[in-house]
N, C-alpha and C positions, 0 to 999 in steps of 0.2 A: 275511646273517650280520653280526653286530656286527663292525666293523672290527678292534677289539682281539682278539676271539676268533679271527677269521680269521687274523690275523697269528701269533698264538700257535700255531694249528694248523699253519701253514706251517713255523714253526720246529721244531715237534714232528716233522713229517715229515722234515725234513732231519736232525734229531737221530737219529731211529730208523733212517733209510735210508742216511745218508752213509757210514757205515763198510762197510756191505755193498756199496754202489756202488763204493767204493774197492777192495774185494776183487775184484769183477767186472772193473774196469778193469785191475787187476794181471794177472788171468788172461788177459784177451783181448790184452793188449800183451806178454805173455810176460815179465813183470818178473823180472829176475835179482838185484835188489837185496834185502838183508835187508828183511823186511816193514816194520819200523819206519822204514826209510830210503826207502821207496817213495813213489810218487805217491798210491797208495791211502791210505797212512797220513796224508799231508798232507790229503787230502780228508776223511777220518774226523775228524781233529783240528780242522779249521778251519770245516767247513760250519755247525755250530750257531751259532757266534759271528758268522761273516760274514753268515749269513742274517738274524740279528737286527739287525746293524749296517745292512744294506741296507734292511730294513724301517723302521728308524728314519729312514733318509735319505730314502727315496722312497715308503715304505708308509704314511706318515701317523702313525707312532708318535712321532716327535720325539725330543728328546734331554733333556728336562726330568728324567726319572727314570733316566737312563743310569748314574748313579753313577760317572762318570769323575773327579769331583773328589776330592782327597785328604782334605779336612776335617780336617787334622791338629790344628789348634788346638782347635776345638770338639769334636772326636771322639777325643781322645787316649786316653780310657778304653776305647774300643771296640777300639783297636789293642792295648792292653794285654791285654784279654780274649783277643783273637785270638792273642797270643804265649803266654799262660799256660794256657789252658783245656785243651788237649790233653796237655801234660806232666803236669798235675795228674791228669787222668783216667787216664792211663796208669800213673802211680805208684800210685794207689789200686787199680787192677785188678791190677797186678803184686803189690802187697802181699797182696791177698786170694788170688790164685792161689798165691803162695809159701807162705802159711799152710796152704793145703790140699794142698801138695806137688805142684801141677800145673805150676807155672812155676818155673824156676831160672835164675840169672844166671851160670852157670859160664863162659860166653863172655866176660863182662866181666873175670872173674878172669884168664882165660888170655890175653886179647888186650890188656887195658888200656882204660881209659875214653878215653884219648887217641885210640886206634884208632877207637873208635866215633864220636867227634866229627869225626875226619877223613872217615870215610865219610859221616856225616850232612851234613857241609858240602858234600861233592861232590854228594850227592843233592838238597840244597837247590838248588844252582845248576842241576842238571839238570832240576829240576821247573819252573823259572820259565817256560819257553816253553810247556810243555804246560798249565800251570795258568792262564796268562793267557788262553788260548783257552777253557778250561773256565769260568773265573769270569765272563768277559764274555758267556758263553752262559747259564749257570744264574742267576747272581746279577746280571749285567749286563743281562740281558734278561728271562728267564722270570719270575723272582720279582717284580720290579716291575710287569711287564705283567699278570700275574695279580692283583696287588694292584690295578692300575688297573681291571681287569675286575670288581673287588669280590668276588672269590673269597675264601671264608673262609681266614684265615691258615694254619690247619692243613691244609685241603684244598690250598692253594697249595703248601705244603712237600711234601705227599704226591705231588702231580702232578710237581713238580720231581724228587723222589727217584725216581719210576718212570722218568722220561725219562733222568735222570742214570745210573742203573744200566743201563738198556737200551742207552744209547749205549756203555757199556763192553763189551757182549757180543762184538762183532767183535774188539775189542782182546784179550780173553782167548782167543777162538777162533782168531785168525789173526795179529794184529800182534805180540803179545808172545811172546817165546821161551818154549816150553813148559817147558823145564828151569828157567828163571828163575821162572816162575810156580809150579811145584811146590815150589821151594825156599822160597817164602814162605807155603806153605799148612800148615795143621794138620789138614786133612781132605781128602776127595776133592773133585775139581773140581765135580761137581754139587751137593754140599752147600755148597761155597764160593759158588756162584752163587745158590743159594736164600738163604743167609745174607746175601749182599750186598744183596738186596732188602729184607731185614728191617732190616739195620743202617743202610741209607741213609736211612731215614725220620727217625729221631731225629737223625742227622747233619745232614740237610737242614733240620730245625727250628732247630738252632744256627746254621748258615750263613745261612739265610734271615732269621732274626731279627736277626742281627748286621748283615746288609746293610741291612735296613729301618731299624733304629735309627741306624746310622752314616750312612745315605744315601750310602754309598760302597762300591765293590767292593773297595777295597784292603785294609781289615782282614781281609775273608774271604780274599782272595788270600794274604795273609801267613799266616793260619791254615792254609789248604790246603797251602802249601809246608812249613810246620812239621810238619804231620802226616805228609806224605810223607817228609820228611827224617828225622824221628826214629823213625817206625814201620818203615819198609822194611828198614832194616839189622838190626833186632832178630832176625828169623828168617832172612832171606837170608844174612846174614854170621855167623850163629851166635852172636850175643851173648846170646840167651836160648834156652832149650829149653823146649818145652811137651809135657807127657806126658798120655796117656790120652785117652778119647773126649770129654772135656769141654774139650779144649784150645781149641777154637774159641769157647767161652764165656768163658774166662778169659785169653786171649791179650791182652796190653796194646797190640796193634796196632789200628789203626782198624777192622779187620774183626772184632774181638772183640765178643761180645754185651754183656758188662758195660761195656766201654769206650764203646760206642755209646749205651747207656742213660744213662751219666754225662753224655755230650755232649748227649743229648736233654734231660736234667734241666736242664743249663745253658741250653739253647735255650728250654725252657719257662719258666724264670725270666726270661729276656729278653723272652719273649712277654708274660708277665704285667706286667712293668715297662712295656713299650710300651703295652699296653692302658690301664693306669692313667694313664700320661703323656698319652695322647691324650684320655682322658675328662676329665682335669684341664684340658687345654687348651680343650676344648669349653665347659667350665663357666666358665672365665675369660673366654671371648669373649662 
């Protein structure tokens, strides 16, 4: 088997199985800690990224496309996109949902925008550790290694989206507090999980293309934290209310269908830009 493909398969196995391995270890060791503070959660969170780092170190992948560099000077515009793209998509989705009477912002009127910023700031800080492991797995390893294997970019992002969502399944099933999960949902858990696979693909196009253009994990890391920080309080803390069976379509959170489509459109535009840029560079050479 091609070395690159072999190593991708190894990371994929750790991605799919790490969380369930952690649950099994918690069960056989009689864990009494809250699931998210347990050894199992640590294994679930770290195994995809650490397996990729190990394969770069001793598995022959090397560090050339690891994306560890900041590239702040040459890549400032990618950081700007990472900061602005989700708020713009969420505002557009919210505006459409509000026009149709599906989404309301009564919670902002009752609690104040300052309260929202306070909660969002806390969630931003809380997301940093989790997302650094996520992004150094998905965009630090899988996206560039699939690119190195000459997988078509859209298939690259599709594979990453499947693994990314599948990695979340033990999190939703076991590690995340069920009441906290239900407070953030606009539909049933099975529909939420199915929707998760749907919305993860366009989101992965944006994340993956931002990573490949910037040649750095850090703009995507910032984007991921901004999405978590701005999105999670909306429903969990009652700042917005979503009504009716189409709520999961029009919610301005990152699980919403419309929001994810807008993120995917942004990703598609980045993809088109990257293809034209690479074609121009080939001609100039």
